[in-house]
N, C-alpha and C positions, 0 to 999 in steps of 0.2 A: 357161328350161330347168328341168327337174324337180330337178336336183341343186342348183340355187341355192336353191330353196324348202326343201330338206332342210338345207342348210348354214345358212340363216337360222334355221330352227327350232332347230337344235342350238346356234347362237351365242346365241340368246335364252334358252335354258334351262340351259345348262351353266355351272357356276361352279367354277373351280379356285383353291384357296387354298394358298399356300406359306408356311410359317412357318420362319424361320431363327433358330437359337439358337447362340450361341458362349459357352460357359462351362465351367469346370472342365477345361480342356485338351481339349475335344472340340467338334466341329461337328455340330449336329443339324438335320436338315431334315424337316419333316412336310408331307406332300402329301395334300390332300383334294380329291376330285372329287365334286361334287354335281350331280344332275339334278333341277332344280326344288327341292323341299324334301327329297329323298331322298339320303342319302349313299351313293354307289356304291362308293367306294374311299378308304381311308385307310391310309397307310403312313408309318412313321417310319424314317429312315436316320440312322446316326451314324458319324462317322469321328473317330479320335483326331488331334489336332494333333501333328505330329512334335516331339519334344523333351520332351514331358511337361509337367505343370502347374507344376513347380518351375523350369524353365529359362525365362529371359526370351525373349519372342518378338521376332523381327526383322520389321519391317514391309516391309523391302526388302533386296535382296541387296547385297553389297559392289560388284558390278559396276554397280548402278543408282545408287550414290551419286555425287554430283558434288563436285568440289573447290570450295572457297570462291571465289566470283567477286569479292566485295567484300573488300578487305583489312581485317584487324582494326584497330580504332581504337587509336592509340598512347597 
């Protein structure tokens, strides 16, 4: 079918790069779309991490924490 040939051509020539940076209390994502050697689209998105850079970050919520399964050694 003709659309398979077009899909194969696009798949072989399109390159998508995603760079992810987490620093200074912000999350930054840079998206780059290239067709062959030509850059078609480049965009950078940034979002602040809630709580600001001075507040320690929690990696999980209180609801996700489990109680100790193995008792502490005496």
